[in-house]
N, CA, C, O and the ligand as a Tripos MOL2 file, in Angstrom:
@<TRIPOS>MOLECULE
protein
  261   259    66     0     0
PROTEIN
NO_CHARGES

@<TRIPOS>ATOM
      1 N          24.8770  -36.9530   17.9830 N.3       1 MET1
      2 CA         23.4840  -37.5080   17.4290 C.3       1 MET1
      3 C          22.8400  -38.0420   18.6450 C.2       1 MET1
      4 O          23.3710  -38.8770   19.3770 O.2       1 MET1
      5 N          21.8410  -37.5990   18.8020 N.am      2 ASN2
      6 CA         20.9720  -38.1910   19.7870 C.3       2 ASN2
      7 C          19.5150  -38.5060   19.3620 C.2       2 ASN2
      8 O          18.5430  -38.6340   20.1060 O.2       2 ASN2
      9 N          19.5650  -38.6040   18.0240 N.am      3 ASP3
     10 CA         18.1950  -38.7670   17.4050 C.3       3 ASP3
     11 C          17.8750  -40.1780   17.1740 C.2       3 ASP3
     12 O          18.0230  -40.7360   16.0870 O.2       3 ASP3
     13 N          17.3540  -40.8310   18.4270 N.am      4 THR4
     14 CA         16.9920  -42.5960   18.0610 C.3       4 THR4
     15 C          15.4880  -42.4800   18.3840 C.2       4 THR4
     16 O          14.9760  -43.4770   18.8920 O.2       4 THR4
     17 N          14.8810  -41.6390   18.2110 N.am      5 THR5
     18 CA         13.4130  -41.7350   18.4180 C.3       5 THR5
     19 C          12.8590  -42.3320   17.0440 C.2       5 THR5
     20 O          13.2180  -41.8870   15.9540 O.2       5 THR5
     21 N          11.9900  -43.3350   17.1910 N.am      6 MET6
     22 CA         11.4830  -43.9240   16.0350 C.3       6 MET6
     23 C          10.2230  -42.9920   15.5990 C.2       6 MET6
     24 O           9.3290  -42.7400   16.4070 O.2       6 MET6
     25 N          10.2120  -42.5130   14.3050 N.am      7 LYS7
     26 CA          9.2140  -41.6810   14.0310 C.3       7 LYS7
     27 C           8.1600  -42.3130   12.9980 C.2       7 LYS7
     28 O           8.5340  -42.7010   11.8910 O.2       7 LYS7
     29 N           7.0040  -42.3860   13.3580 N.am      8 GLY8
     30 CA          6.0920  -43.1230   12.3790 C.3       8 GLY8
     31 C           6.1660  -42.1090   10.9890 C.2       8 GLY8
     32 O           6.2560  -40.8810   10.9650 O.2       8 GLY8
     33 N           6.1100  -42.8910   10.0610 N.am      9 ARG9
     34 CA          6.1190  -42.1670    8.8260 C.3       9 ARG9
     35 C           4.7550  -41.8190    8.3150 C.2       9 ARG9
     36 O           3.9180  -42.7220    8.2880 O.2       9 ARG9
     37 N           4.4460  -40.6780    7.9270 N.am     10 LYS10
     38 CA          2.9670  -40.3430    7.6410 C.3      10 LYS10
     39 C           2.8220  -40.8960    6.3050 C.2      10 LYS10
     40 O           3.6570  -40.8240    5.4040 O.2      10 LYS10
     41 N           1.5500  -41.5200    6.2580 N.am     11 PHE11
     42 CA          1.1880  -42.0760    5.1070 C.3      11 PHE11
     43 C           0.7250  -40.8750    4.0880 C.2      11 PHE11
     44 O          -0.3270  -40.3020    4.3730 O.2      11 PHE11
     45 N           1.3120  -40.5330    3.1300 N.am     12 THR12
     46 CA          1.0600  -39.4870    2.4570 C.3      12 THR12
     47 C           0.2350  -39.7520    1.1250 C.2      12 THR12
     48 O           0.0600  -38.7940    0.3710 O.2      12 THR12
     49 N          -0.2470  -40.9170    0.8160 N.am     13 GLY13
     50 CA         -1.0030  -41.2530   -0.3570 C.3      13 GLY13
     51 C          -2.3990  -40.6640   -0.0640 C.2      13 GLY13
     52 O          -3.3090  -41.4920   -0.1020 O.2      13 GLY13
     53 N          -2.6850  -39.5960    0.1770 N.am     14 ALA14
     54 CA         -3.8820  -39.1400    0.4760 C.3      14 ALA14
     55 C          -5.0580  -39.1200   -0.6300 C.2      14 ALA14
     56 O          -5.5300  -38.1080   -1.1490 O.2      14 ALA14
     57 N          -5.4480  -40.5360   -0.8920 N.am     15 THR15
     58 CA         -6.3070  -40.7810   -1.9740 C.3      15 THR15
     59 C          -7.6200  -40.9830   -1.5730 C.2      15 THR15
     60 O          -8.4810  -40.2310   -2.0300 O.2      15 THR15
     61 N          -7.9250  -41.8640   -0.8030 N.am     16 ARG16
     62 CA         -9.3100  -42.2130   -0.2110 C.3      16 ARG16
     63 C          -9.5150  -41.9100    1.1990 C.2      16 ARG16
     64 O          -8.6230  -41.6340    2.0010 O.2      16 ARG16
     65 N         -10.6650  -41.9780    1.4150 N.am     17 ALA17
     66 CA        -10.9750  -41.9860    2.8540 C.3      17 ALA17
     67 C         -10.7110  -43.1830    3.6660 C.2      17 ALA17
     68 O         -10.8460  -44.3260    3.2290 O.2      17 ALA17
     69 N         -10.3480  -42.9040    4.8110 N.am     18 PRO18
     70 CA        -10.0080  -44.0930    5.7360 C.3      18 PRO18
     71 C         -11.1630  -44.9490    6.1600 C.2      18 PRO18
     72 O         -12.3350  -44.6750    5.9020 O.2      18 PRO18
     73 N         -10.7350  -46.0710    6.8690 N.am     19 LYS19
     74 CA        -11.7390  -47.1740    7.3250 C.3      19 LYS19
     75 C         -12.6690  -47.7320    6.3740 C.2      19 LYS19
     76 O         -12.3440  -48.6150    5.5800 O.2      19 LYS19
     77 N         -13.7020  -47.2810    6.4370 N.am     20 THR20
     78 CA        -14.8210  -47.9860    5.5010 C.3      20 THR20
     79 C         -14.8620  -47.2320    4.2360 C.2      20 THR20
     80 O         -14.3970  -46.0940    4.1920 O.2      20 THR20
     81 N         -15.3770  -47.7820    3.2250 N.am     21 TYR21
     82 CA        -15.6480  -47.4170    2.0280 C.3      21 TYR21
     83 C         -17.1590  -47.4490    1.6770 C.2      21 TYR21
     84 O         -17.9570  -48.0340    2.4090 O.2      21 TYR21
     85 N         -17.5080  -46.8550    0.6260 N.am     22 GLU22
     86 CA        -18.9110  -46.7360    0.1030 C.3      22 GLU22
     87 C         -19.4130  -48.5380    0.1380 C.2      22 GLU22
     88 O         -18.7300  -49.5470   -0.0330 O.2      22 GLU22
     89 N         -20.6170  -48.3980    0.3820 N.am     23 THR23
     90 CA        -21.3640  -49.8080    0.5320 C.3      23 THR23
     91 C         -21.5140  -50.5990   -0.7410 C.2      23 THR23
     92 O         -21.3000  -51.8040   -0.8720 O.2      23 THR23
     93 N         -21.9310  -49.7100   -1.7010 N.am     24 ASN24
     94 CA        -22.4580  -50.3430   -3.0620 C.3      24 ASN24
     95 C         -21.5190  -50.3660   -4.2290 C.2      24 ASN24
     96 O         -21.9340  -50.4300   -5.3860 O.2      24 ASN24
     97 N         -20.2430  -50.3120   -3.9120 N.am     25 ARG25
     98 CA        -19.3430  -50.2550   -4.9490 C.3      25 ARG25
     99 C         -19.1460  -51.6950   -5.6250 C.2      25 ARG25
    100 O         -19.2280  -52.7440   -4.9850 O.2      25 ARG25
    101 N         -18.9100  -51.6260   -6.8290 N.am     26 THR26
    102 CA        -18.7490  -52.7810   -7.4750 C.3      26 THR26
    103 C         -17.2910  -52.8800   -8.3050 C.2      26 THR26
    104 O         -16.5390  -51.9160   -8.4490 O.2      26 THR26
    105 N         -17.0890  -53.9520   -8.7160 N.am     27 CYS27
    106 CA        -15.7250  -54.2010   -9.2460 C.3      27 CYS27
    107 C         -15.3390  -53.1430  -10.3850 C.2      27 CYS27
    108 O         -16.2150  -52.8180  -11.1870 O.2      27 CYS27
    109 N         -14.2230  -52.6680  -10.4660 N.am     28 ALA28
    110 CA        -13.9020  -51.4800  -11.3460 C.3      28 ALA28
    111 C         -13.6510  -52.0630  -12.6460 C.2      28 ALA28
    112 O         -13.4310  -51.3050  -13.5900 O.2      28 ALA28
    113 N         -13.6570  -53.5230  -12.8390 N.am     29 ALA29
    114 CA        -13.3460  -53.9780  -14.0340 C.3      29 ALA29
    115 C         -14.5300  -54.0830  -14.9280 C.2      29 ALA29
    116 O         -15.6750  -54.2360  -14.5030 O.2      29 ALA29
    117 N         -14.2340  -54.0030  -16.0750 N.am     30 LYS30
    118 CA        -15.6340  -53.9280  -17.3150 C.3      30 LYS30
    119 C         -16.3680  -55.2610  -17.2370 C.2      30 LYS30
    120 O         -15.7830  -56.3410  -17.1520 O.2      30 LYS30
    121 N         -17.5850  -55.1220  -17.2700 N.am     31 ASP31
    122 CA        -18.3730  -56.4100  -17.2050 C.3      31 ASP31
    123 C         -18.3730  -57.1370  -15.7740 C.2      31 ASP31
    124 O         -18.8520  -58.2680  -15.6830 O.2      31 ASP31
    125 N         -17.9660  -56.6410  -14.9310 N.am     32 CYS32
    126 CA        -17.7640  -57.2920  -13.6930 C.3      32 CYS32
    127 C         -18.7030  -56.5420  -12.6750 C.2      32 CYS32
    128 O         -18.4410  -55.3790  -12.3660 O.2      32 CYS32
    129 N         -19.8080  -57.2040  -12.1460 N.am     33 ASP33
    130 CA        -20.5310  -56.5470  -11.0700 C.3      33 ASP33
    131 C         -20.1910  -57.1860   -9.8300 C.2      33 ASP33
    132 O         -21.0830  -57.1270   -8.9840 O.2      33 ASP33
    133 N         -19.2410  -57.7230   -9.5300 N.am     34 THR34
    134 CA        -18.8720  -58.2190   -8.1860 C.3      34 THR34
    135 C         -18.8780  -57.0440   -7.2300 C.2      34 THR34
    136 O         -18.3620  -55.9530   -7.4740 O.2      34 THR34
    137 N         -19.5440  -57.3910   -6.0630 N.am     35 ARG35
    138 CA        -19.7440  -56.1800   -5.1170 C.3      35 ARG35
    139 C         -18.5570  -56.3340   -4.4020 C.2      35 ARG35
    140 O         -17.9490  -57.4000   -4.3000 O.2      35 ARG35
    141 N         -18.2020  -55.1900   -3.8680 N.am     36 LEU36
    142 CA        -16.9590  -55.1550   -3.1610 C.3      36 LEU36
    143 C         -17.4050  -54.8930   -1.4910 C.2      36 LEU36
    144 O         -18.3490  -54.2380   -1.0490 O.2      36 LEU36
    145 N         -16.5880  -55.4910   -0.9310 N.am     37 SER37
    146 CA        -16.8750  -55.3750    0.5090 C.3      37 SER37
    147 C         -16.6190  -53.9060    0.9820 C.2      37 SER37
    148 O         -15.6590  -53.3430    0.4560 O.2      37 SER37
    149 N         -17.2590  -53.2970    1.7910 N.am     38 ARG38
    150 CA        -16.6760  -51.9540    1.9870 C.3      38 ARG38
    151 C         -15.5550  -51.9300    2.9390 C.2      38 ARG38
    152 O         -15.1360  -50.8450    3.3430 O.2      38 ARG38
    153 N         -15.0290  -53.0570    3.3350 N.am     39 TYR39
    154 CA        -13.6270  -53.0300    4.0500 C.3      39 TYR39
    155 C         -12.6840  -53.3470    3.1270 C.2      39 TYR39
    156 O         -11.5010  -53.3620    3.4660 O.2      39 TYR39
    157 N         -13.0860  -53.6600    1.7690 N.am     40 ASN40
    158 CA        -12.0030  -53.9090    0.7480 C.3      40 ASN40
    159 C         -11.7090  -52.6650    0.2150 C.2      40 ASN40
    160 O         -12.5810  -52.0660   -0.4150 O.2      40 ASN40
    161 N         -10.5030  -52.1420    0.3910 N.am     41 ARG41
    162 CA        -10.1540  -50.8360   -0.2120 C.3      41 ARG41
    163 C          -9.7220  -50.6450   -1.6530 C.2      41 ARG41
    164 O          -9.2240  -49.6240   -2.1280 O.2      41 ARG41
    165 N         -10.0130  -51.8840   -2.3290 N.am     42 ARG42
    166 CA         -9.4720  -51.6680   -3.6690 C.3      42 ARG42
    167 C         -10.7060  -51.5790   -4.4770 C.2      42 ARG42
    168 O         -11.8630  -51.5890   -4.0590 O.2      42 ARG42
    169 N         -10.2940  -51.4920   -5.6790 N.am     43 GLU43
    170 CA        -11.5190  -51.0660   -6.4860 C.3      43 GLU43
    171 C         -11.8420  -52.3160   -7.4220 C.2      43 GLU43
    172 O         -12.7540  -52.2340   -8.2440 O.2      43 GLU43
    173 N         -11.2660  -53.1910   -7.3180 N.am     44 TRP44
    174 CA        -11.4410  -54.5900   -7.9000 C.3      44 TRP44
    175 C         -11.8410  -55.5870   -7.0070 C.2      44 TRP44
    176 O         -11.5110  -55.6270   -5.8210 O.2      44 TRP44
    177 N         -12.6210  -56.4680   -7.6380 N.am     45 CYS45
    178 CA        -12.9290  -57.6780   -6.8050 C.3      45 CYS45
    179 C         -11.6230  -58.5700   -6.8250 C.2      45 CYS45
    180 O         -10.5940  -58.2680   -7.4310 O.2      45 CYS45
    181 N         -11.8050  -59.6450   -6.1190 N.am     46 TYR46
    182 CA        -10.5700  -60.4810   -5.9540 C.3      46 TYR46
    183 C          -9.9510  -60.9770   -7.0420 C.2      46 TYR46
    184 O          -8.7450  -61.2120   -7.1180 O.2      46 TYR46
    185 N         -11.0280  -61.1960   -8.1680 N.am     47 THR47
    186 CA        -10.6120  -61.7780   -9.4170 C.3      47 THR47
    187 C          -9.7900  -60.7650  -10.2220 C.2      47 THR47
    188 O          -8.8270  -61.1760  -10.8690 O.2      47 THR47
    189 N         -10.1290  -59.4000  -10.2190 N.am     48 HIS48
    190 CA         -9.6410  -58.5620  -10.9360 C.3      48 HIS48
    191 C          -8.6210  -57.6630  -10.3450 C.2      48 HIS48
    192 O          -7.9890  -56.9030  -11.0790 O.2      48 HIS48
    193 N          -8.4450  -57.6970   -9.2290 N.am     49 ALA49
    194 CA         -7.3540  -56.8120   -8.4910 C.3      49 ALA49
    195 C          -6.2030  -57.0800   -9.0160 C.2      49 ALA49
    196 O          -5.9300  -58.2480   -9.2970 O.2      49 ALA49
    197 N          -5.2490  -55.9800   -9.2650 N.am     50 PRO50
    198 CA         -4.1440  -55.9840   -9.7960 C.3      50 PRO50
    199 C          -3.0850  -56.4060   -8.6190 C.2      50 PRO50
    200 O          -2.4050  -55.6130   -7.9690 O.2      50 PRO50
    201 N          -3.0970  -57.8130   -8.4920 N.am     51 THR51
    202 CA         -2.4320  -58.2200   -7.4730 C.3      51 THR51
    203 C          -0.7910  -57.9420   -7.4840 C.2      51 THR51
    204 O          -0.2120  -57.8500   -8.5660 O.2      51 THR51
    205 N          -0.2100  -57.8380   -6.4680 N.am     52 LYS52
    206 CA          1.1500  -57.7040   -6.3430 C.3      52 LYS52
    207 C           1.6330  -59.2080   -6.1540 C.2      52 LYS52
    208 O           1.5590  -59.7650   -5.0580 O.2      52 LYS52
    209 N           2.1700  -59.8760   -7.3780 N.am     53 TYR53
    210 CA          2.6000  -61.1060   -7.1340 C.3      53 TYR53
    211 C           3.9350  -61.3560   -6.4210 C.2      53 TYR53
    212 O           4.9030  -60.6360   -6.6640 O.2      53 TYR53
    213 N           3.9810  -62.0970   -5.7770 N.am     54 PRO54
    214 CA          5.4070  -62.4350   -5.1590 C.3      54 PRO54
    215 C           6.3340  -62.8210   -6.2650 C.2      54 PRO54
    216 O           5.9360  -63.5040   -7.2090 O.2      54 PRO54
    217 N           7.5140  -62.4110   -6.1690 N.am     55 ARG55
    218 CA          8.5340  -62.7720   -7.1350 C.3      55 ARG55
    219 C           8.5410  -64.0520   -7.4580 C.2      55 ARG55
    220 O           8.9330  -64.8660   -6.6230 O.2      55 ARG55
    221 N           8.1570  -64.4210   -8.5860 N.am     56 LEU56
    222 CA          8.2150  -65.7870   -9.1280 C.3      56 LEU56
    223 C           9.5060  -65.9200  -10.1830 C.2      56 LEU56
    224 O           9.4240  -65.6210  -11.3740 O.2      56 LEU56
    225 N          10.5150  -66.3400   -9.6380 N.am     57 ARG57
    226 CA         11.5760  -66.4970  -10.5520 C.3      57 ARG57
    227 C          11.5070  -66.5650  -11.8920 C.2      57 ARG57
    228 O          11.4250  -67.6680  -12.4320 O.2      57 ARG57
    229 N          11.5300  -65.3680  -12.6480 N.am     58 GLY58
    230 CA         11.6530  -65.2670  -14.0710 C.3      58 GLY58
    231 C          10.1570  -65.7270  -14.6910 C.2      58 GLY58
    232 O           9.8960  -65.7530  -15.8940 O.2      58 GLY58
    233 N           9.3800  -66.0270  -13.7760 N.am     59 ARG59
    234 CA          8.2270  -66.4660  -14.6130 C.3      59 ARG59
    235 C           7.0890  -65.5440  -14.9560 C.2      59 ARG59
    236 O           6.8130  -64.7330  -14.0720 O.2      59 ARG59
    237 N           6.4240  -65.5030  -15.9790 N.am     60 ILE60
    238 CA          5.5240  -64.2220  -16.1650 C.3      60 ILE60
    239 C           4.3020  -64.7260  -15.8310 C.2      60 ILE60
    240 O           3.9290  -65.8060  -16.2890 O.2      60 ILE60
    241 N           3.4740  -63.9230  -14.9120 N.am     61 VAL61
    242 CA          2.3330  -64.0350  -14.6050 C.3      61 VAL61
    243 C           1.2280  -63.4850  -15.3750 C.2      61 VAL61
    244 O           1.1100  -62.2600  -15.3810 O.2      61 VAL61
    245 N           0.4440  -64.1610  -15.9920 N.am     62 LYS62
    246 CA         -0.5520  -63.5450  -16.6970 C.3      62 LYS62
    247 C          -1.4620  -62.5520  -15.6800 C.2      62 LYS62
    248 O          -1.8180  -63.0000  -14.5890 O.2      62 LYS62
    249 N          -1.7860  -61.3160  -16.0480 N.am     63 ALA63
    250 CA         -2.5920  -60.5590  -15.3900 C.3      63 ALA63
    251 C          -4.1320  -61.1040  -15.3920 C.2      63 ALA63
    252 O          -4.7870  -61.2900  -14.3670 O.2      63 ALA63
    253 N          -4.5430  -61.3040  -16.5840 N.am     64 ASP64
    254 CA         -5.8140  -61.8160  -16.5650 C.3      64 ASP64
    255 C          -5.8000  -63.1280  -17.2180 C.2      64 ASP64
    256 O          -5.5320  -63.3540  -18.3970 O.2      64 ASP64
    257 N          -6.1760  -64.0980  -16.1550 N.am     65 ALA65
    258 CA         -6.2750  -65.6010  -16.4960 C.3      65 ALA65
    259 C          -7.4520  -65.9630  -17.1120 C.2      65 ALA65
    260 O          -7.6460  -67.1360  -17.4320 O.2      65 ALA65
    261 ZN        -14.0390  -57.9990  -10.8640 Zn       66 ZN66
@<TRIPOS>BOND
     1     1     2 1
     2     2     3 1
     3     3     4 2
     4     3     5 am
     5     5     6 1
     6     6     7 1
     7     7     8 2
     8     7     9 am
     9     9    10 1
    10    10    11 1
    11    11    12 2
    12    11    13 am
    13    13    14 1
    14    14    15 1
    15    15    16 2
    16    15    17 am
    17    17    18 1
    18    18    19 1
    19    19    20 2
    20    19    21 am
    21    21    22 1
    22    22    23 1
    23    23    24 2
    24    23    25 am
    25    25    26 1
    26    26    27 1
    27    27    28 2
    28    27    29 am
    29    29    30 1
    30    30    31 1
    31    31    32 2
    32    31    33 am
    33    33    34 1
    34    34    35 1
    35    35    36 2
    36    35    37 am
    37    37    38 1
    38    38    39 1
    39    39    40 2
    40    39    41 am
    41    41    42 1
    42    42    43 1
    43    43    44 2
    44    43    45 am
    45    45    46 1
    46    46    47 1
    47    47    48 2
    48    47    49 am
    49    49    50 1
    50    50    51 1
    51    51    52 2
    52    51    53 am
    53    53    54 1
    54    54    55 1
    55    55    56 2
    56    55    57 am
    57    57    58 1
    58    58    59 1
    59    59    60 2
    60    59    61 am
    61    61    62 1
    62    62    63 1
    63    63    64 2
    64    63    65 am
    65    65    66 1
    66    66    67 1
    67    67    68 2
    68    67    69 am
    69    69    70 1
    70    70    71 1
    71    71    72 2
    72    71    73 am
    73    73    74 1
    74    74    75 1
    75    75    76 2
    76    75    77 am
    77    77    78 1
    78    78    79 1
    79    79    80 2
    80    79    81 am
    81    81    82 1
    82    82    83 1
    83    83    84 2
    84    83    85 am
    85    85    86 1
    86    86    87 1
    87    87    88 2
    88    87    89 am
    89    89    90 1
    90    90    91 1
    91    91    92 2
    92    91    93 am
    93    93    94 1
    94    94    95 1
    95    95    96 2
    96    95    97 am
    97    97    98 1
    98    98    99 1
    99    99   100 2
   100    99   101 am
   101   101   102 1
   102   102   103 1
   103   103   104 2
   104   103   105 am
   105   105   106 1
   106   106   107 1
   107   107   108 2
   108   107   109 am
   109   109   110 1
   110   110   111 1
   111   111   112 2
   112   111   113 am
   113   113   114 1
   114   114   115 1
   115   115   116 2
   116   115   117 am
   117   117   118 1
   118   118   119 1
   119   119   120 2
   120   119   121 am
   121   121   122 1
   122   122   123 1
   123   123   124 2
   124   123   125 am
   125   125   126 1
   126   126   127 1
   127   127   128 2
   128   127   129 am
   129   129   130 1
   130   130   131 1
   131   131   132 2
   132   131   133 am
   133   133   134 1
   134   134   135 1
   135   135   136 2
   136   135   137 am
   137   137   138 1
   138   138   139 1
   139   139   140 2
   140   139   141 am
   141   141   142 1
   142   142   143 1
   143   143   144 2
   144   143   145 am
   145   145   146 1
   146   146   147 1
   147   147   148 2
   148   147   149 am
   149   149   150 1
   150   150   151 1
   151   151   152 2
   152   151   153 am
   153   153   154 1
   154   154   155 1
   155   155   156 2
   156   155   157 am
   157   157   158 1
   158   158   159 1
   159   159   160 2
   160   159   161 am
   161   161   162 1
   162   162   163 1
   163   163   164 2
   164   163   165 am
   165   165   166 1
   166   166   167 1
   167   167   168 2
   168   167   169 am
   169   169   170 1
   170   170   171 1
   171   171   172 2
   172   171   173 am
   173   173   174 1
   174   174   175 1
   175   175   176 2
   176   175   177 am
   177   177   178 1
   178   178   179 1
   179   179   180 2
   180   179   181 am
   181   181   182 1
   182   182   183 1
   183   183   184 2
   184   183   185 am
   185   185   186 1
   186   186   187 1
   187   187   188 2
   188   187   189 am
   189   189   190 1
   190   190   191 1
   191   191   192 2
   192   191   193 am
   193   193   194 1
   194   194   195 1
   195   195   196 2
   196   195   197 am
   197   197   198 1
   198   198   199 1
   199   199   200 2
   200   199   201 am
   201   201   202 1
   202   202   203 1
   203   203   204 2
   204   203   205 am
   205   205   206 1
   206   206   207 1
   207   207   208 2
   208   207   209 am
   209   209   210 1
   210   210   211 1
   211   211   212 2
   212   211   213 am
   213   213   214 1
   214   214   215 1
   215   215   216 2
   216   215   217 am
   217   217   218 1
   218   218   219 1
   219   219   220 2
   220   219   221 am
   221   221   222 1
   222   222   223 1
   223   223   224 2
   224   223   225 am
   225   225   226 1
   226   226   227 1
   227   227   228 2
   228   227   229 am
   229   229   230 1
   230   230   231 1
   231   231   232 2
   232   231   233 am
   233   233   234 1
   234   234   235 1
   235   235   236 2
   236   235   237 am
   237   237   238 1
   238   238   239 1
   239   239   240 2
   240   239   241 am
   241   241   242 1
   242   242   243 1
   243   243   244 2
   244   243   245 am
   245   245   246 1
   246   246   247 1
   247   247   248 2
   248   247   249 am
   249   249   250 1
   250   250   251 1
   251   251   252 2
   252   251   253 am
   253   253   254 1
   254   254   255 1
   255   255   256 2
   256   255   257 am
   257   257   258 1
   258   258   259 1
   259   259   260 2
@<TRIPOS>SUBSTRUCTURE
     1 MET1         2 RESIDUE 1 A MET
     2 ASN2         6 RESIDUE 1 A ASN
     3 ASP3        10 RESIDUE 1 A ASP
     4 THR4        14 RESIDUE 1 A THR
     5 THR5        18 RESIDUE 1 A THR
     6 MET6        22 RESIDUE 1 A MET
     7 LYS7        26 RESIDUE 1 A LYS
     8 GLY8        30 RESIDUE 1 A GLY
     9 ARG9        34 RESIDUE 1 A ARG
    10 LYS10       38 RESIDUE 1 A LYS
    11 PHE11       42 RESIDUE 1 A PHE
    12 THR12       46 RESIDUE 1 A THR
    13 GLY13       50 RESIDUE 1 A GLY
    14 ALA14       54 RESIDUE 1 A ALA
    15 THR15       58 RESIDUE 1 A THR
    16 ARG16       62 RESIDUE 1 A ARG
    17 ALA17       66 RESIDUE 1 A ALA
    18 PRO18       70 RESIDUE 1 A PRO
    19 LYS19       74 RESIDUE 1 A LYS
    20 THR20       78 RESIDUE 1 A THR
    21 TYR21       82 RESIDUE 1 A TYR
    22 GLU22       86 RESIDUE 1 A GLU
    23 THR23       90 RESIDUE 1 A THR
    24 ASN24       94 RESIDUE 1 A ASN
    25 ARG25       98 RESIDUE 1 A ARG
    26 THR26      102 RESIDUE 1 A THR
    27 CYS27      106 RESIDUE 1 A CYS
    28 ALA28      110 RESIDUE 1 A ALA
    29 ALA29      114 RESIDUE 1 A ALA
    30 LYS30      118 RESIDUE 1 A LYS
    31 ASP31      122 RESIDUE 1 A ASP
    32 CYS32      126 RESIDUE 1 A CYS
    33 ASP33      130 RESIDUE 1 A ASP
    34 THR34      134 RESIDUE 1 A THR
    35 ARG35      138 RESIDUE 1 A ARG
    36 LEU36      142 RESIDUE 1 A LEU
    37 SER37      146 RESIDUE 1 A SER
    38 ARG38      150 RESIDUE 1 A ARG
    39 TYR39      154 RESIDUE 1 A TYR
    40 ASN40      158 RESIDUE 1 A ASN
    41 ARG41      162 RESIDUE 1 A ARG
    42 ARG42      166 RESIDUE 1 A ARG
    43 GLU43      170 RESIDUE 1 A GLU
    44 TRP44      174 RESIDUE 1 A TRP
    45 CYS45      178 RESIDUE 1 A CYS
    46 TYR46      182 RESIDUE 1 A TYR
    47 THR47      186 RESIDUE 1 A THR
    48 HIS48      190 RESIDUE 1 A HIS
    49 ALA49      194 RESIDUE 1 A ALA
    50 PRO50      198 RESIDUE 1 A PRO
    51 THR51      202 RESIDUE 1 A THR
    52 LYS52      206 RESIDUE 1 A LYS
    53 TYR53      210 RESIDUE 1 A TYR
    54 PRO54      214 RESIDUE 1 A PRO
    55 ARG55      218 RESIDUE 1 A ARG
    56 LEU56      222 RESIDUE 1 A LEU
    57 ARG57      226 RESIDUE 1 A ARG
    58 GLY58      230 RESIDUE 1 A GLY
    59 ARG59      234 RESIDUE 1 A ARG
    60 ILE60      238 RESIDUE 1 A ILE
    61 VAL61      242 RESIDUE 1 A VAL
    62 LYS62      246 RESIDUE 1 A LYS
    63 ALA63      250 RESIDUE 1 A ALA
    64 ASP64      254 RESIDUE 1 A ASP
    65 ALA65      258 RESIDUE 1 A ALA
    66 ZN66       261 GROUP 0 **** ****
């Protein structure tokens, strides 16, 4: 076996265009008109983004505070 080359894994989630996004997007949450940065690749503002919470030992984190 001589296969020691590190191969980059292709990102296959071909969902959205790369780099910048539309300029006038607003949060995808209902009743929220927070403008999204065009560098923000999410569909929600920081308040509504379905954040990946770090593991909090058995604690349940409410999604919408
Ligand atoms: Zn929002």
